[in-house]
N, C-alpha and C positions, 0 to 999 in steps of 0.2 A: 610703710615698710616694716615687716615683722622683725623681731630681734635677731632671729637666725639670719635673715637677709642683711640686716645691718652689720652683723659680724662678717658675713661673706663678702659684703661690699668693701668693708675696711681691709680685709685680707687681700682682696684683689687689687685694691689701690696701693697698698703697701708693697705687694709683690712687684707691681710695675715700677714703683719708686725705687726699689732695690735693683732695678735693671733687668728684670725678667719680663719680656714683652708679652709672653703668653703663659697660661697655666701649664701647658705641656712642656715648654722650655724649662720652667722652674722644676717641674716634677722630674724631668730627666737630669737636670743639673744637681738635684738633691740626691741622686742615686736611685730614683724610682721607688718601687714598693719596698725594696730592701732598706733604703735610707729613711723613708717616712713611715713605714709600717702599715701602708694601705695602698690599695689599687688606685690607678689614675681616675677611674670613674668615681670612686669615693671622694677623692680630693676635689674633683670637679663639682661634685654635689655640694661640698662644703663652700666653695667659692660662690655657687649659685644660691646659697641659702637654704638648701634642702635638708641639711643635717649639720650637726655640730661634731667636731672631733672630740675624742677622749682627751683628758687633760695631758697625758703623757705624749699623745700625738701632737698636741698643740705645741708642746715644748720642742719636739723634733722639727716642726714646721718653722718655729721662730729661730731655731739654731740654723736651719738650712737657709733662711733668709739673711742670716748674719746679724740678727738683732741682739744687741746687748740687753740683758734682762732689765737693766735700769734705764734704758733709753726711752724717750717719749713715744716712739712708735710701738715699742714692746708694751708699754703701759696702756696705750690706746687699744691695742689688740686684746690684751687681757681684760680690760674694762668692758669692751664690747662682748667678750666671751661670757663674763659673769652676768652682764645685763641680759644676755640671751638665756642663760640658765635660770635666772631668777624671775624673768618676765618683766623686770623694771629696773630702774637705777636707784630706787629709794634706799635700799640697804647700802649700796655703794656710797651714796651721798652722806650717810651717817659716818662712814669711815674716812671720808675725805675731809682734810683740814681746810678751813677757808683760806683762799689764796691771799697772800699779803698784798697790801696796796703797793703797786709798783709804779715806777715812773718810766721815763724813756730809757731805752737801752744805752749803756755806756758806749763810748766809741770803740772800746776793745770788744765788747759783746757784739756790737753791730758788725764790726770787721769779721769776727769769727762766724757770725750768722751768714754773711755774704759769702765767705770762703767755703763754708759747709754746703751752701746751696750750689756753688760752682762745682764743687767736687761731686755732688750727687748727680749733676747733669753730665759729668764726664765719665761716670762709672760704667763699666761693662762687666759682663760675666762670661766665663768660659764654660764649656760643657765638660762633663766628666771625661769624655774621650780626649778632649784637648788637653786637660790637665795630665792625663796619663802620658800623652805624647811629650808634653813639656818636661816631665820629670823622669823620662825613661833612662836618661844618663846625664852626666855632668855637662858634657859638651853641648848637648841639645838645650839643656836648661839655661846655661850661661849665655849661649848665643842668642836665645830668645830674649833674655833680660837685656842684653846689650842693644839689640835691635829695637826693643820696645821703648828705649830711652834715647834713641838717636833718629832724628828726622832725615828723610831722603834715602837714597839708595846707598847701600854699604857693600863693598866688594868682599869676597871671601878672603882675599889677602889682608884687607884691613882688619877683619874679624880675627884672623889668625895672629896678626901682629899685636892686637890689643889683648887677646886672651892667652896667647902663647900655646894655643892648641895647634896641632899639625894641620896643614891645609886640607889634607884628605879627610880628616876628622870633621872639620868645619863644613866641607861640602856635603858630607853624609848627613850631618845635623840639619843643614838647610833644606835638604830634600825631605827629611822627616817632618820638619815644621811646616813646609809648604803642603805636604800631603794632608795635614789636618786643618788647613786654612789659618794657621797661626802667623804666616808671613806670605808675602808675594815674592816670587822668584823669577828673575829674568836673566837667563844666561848665568854669569858668575856673580850677579848682584842680587841683593835681597833688601826688602824693606818691610816694616811692620805696620799693620793697620791699627795698632794700639798706641801709636805715638800720641802724646797729649791726652791719653785716656788713663783712667785709674782702674786697673784690673782688680776686681774684688776678690777677697780671699775665698778659698773653698769653704763651703758649709761644713760644720762639724757633725758628720753623720757616720754610721758604720761603713757606708760605701766609700767614704773618702779617707778613712783612717790610714790605710796602707799608702795612699798617694801622698798624704801629708807627711808620713814618716819618711818616704823617699825624698820629698822636697827638703825636709829638715836635714837629712843626712848629706845631701848635695851641698846645701848652703853652709852647713857647719864646716865641711871640708874646705869649701872655697874661701870662706871668711877667715879660716885659720891661717891662710897664706896671704891674706890681704893686709894692707897697711892701716893701722888704727890711727884715725885723725884726731878724734876727741873722745873723752870718756869722763863720766861723772858717776860717783857711787855714794849712796847713803845707806846706813843700816839703822833701823828704828823699829820700835814696837808699836803695833796698831791693831785694832779690832778688825774682824772680817768686814764689818760694815764700812769702816774707814778705808780699808784696802779697796773695796768695791767702788767707793766714791772717788778715790785717787786714780784708780785704773781708768775711769772715764776721762779724766783730764789727760792722762798719759796717752791713751788711745787717740784722743783728739789732737794732741801735740804732734804725734808721729804722722797722723793723716794730713795735717796742715802743712807738712814739709813739702807736699806736692805744689803748693803755691809758689815756692821758690825755685822749682825746677823749670828748665827750659831746654827742650830737646833740640832747639835750633842753634844752641851755642856752638861757636867755632870748636871743632873737635880737637884742634891743636892747643887751645887755651882753656879747655875744660876737662872734667873727669866725671865718671859716674860713681856716686856714693851710695852705700847701703846704710840706712838708718834702722837700727834694731834696738828694741827696748825689752828687757827681761826683768821679771820680778822673781826673786828666789825666796823661799821659806827656809831660813837658816837655823832657827832655834824654836822649839826643841827639835833635836834630830829624830827622824823617823826610824 
C-alpha cells in the first residue's frame, strides 16, 4: 500500500467511525465544496489514495469530522499525512518520544473506554438540510429535543403541556420535522428515530456557521428561562497547552453524561436536563 493510499484508507475508516457511512454523505454533511474547499471528485480521490489534500484542507476535513486536534484519531490522521509527504515514517519516529512502560488499565480508565466505545456505536449524524430544519425556530428545535429524549409516541398535547407552546405551534413544528425525516408522525402523535442515539454536533465549517449561530440563539433564550439545578465555577490561570489538555477531560465528562440517560424513564417521575459546559477567557480583557 502506498503512503497516499495508507492516508486515504485511514481517512475512510475514521470517516465511517465518526458516523458517516459514505464519502458522499460526509461531503454533503460538511457543506460540500463550500465547507471543504474542494469538489467531491477531489475528496473522493483523496479517500482512494490518488492524491493528498493541502494542509489547510486537511484541517477543514478534520474539523468537519468533529476531531479534536489532540485526539488519538486526529494524531493518527496527521501522522499518516506526514508519512505520505515524506515517503516514510523515519523522521516522525525521531520526533516521537518512547512510550512509557504501561500496565493494565485502571478500573476507571477501563470503564471510560467501554463507555466511549458504546457512545461511538450510538452516534448518528444529521445532514445540513436537517440541521436547518431543526434550527428554523424555537418551537421546532425544542420539540425535536424533547422527542429525541423520550421513547415511544408523544401526543401534540403532551408536547404543548411540557413546553408551554401553543398546540397549533406544536402541530406546525411536528409537520416541519416530519418533512425532513427528523421524526415519525402518525395523526396527532410523534416519535423520534434518534431516541437512545447521540446526535453528533455540526462540523465547524463556513457552511454551518449561520446554523450554529441560530442554534446558540435558540438555546440561550430557552435556557435563560430554565431552572438551574447545579452549578460549579472556578477561575484560575493556565497556559494554552494546559487549557487544551483540560478541555479534553471536560469534553469527555459532558459526553459521558449520556451513560446516565434513559429515555424510557416514566415521564411523570423524570425530567429532561441540559448539561452545558463553558470556558471563558476573563483576563486580560480584549
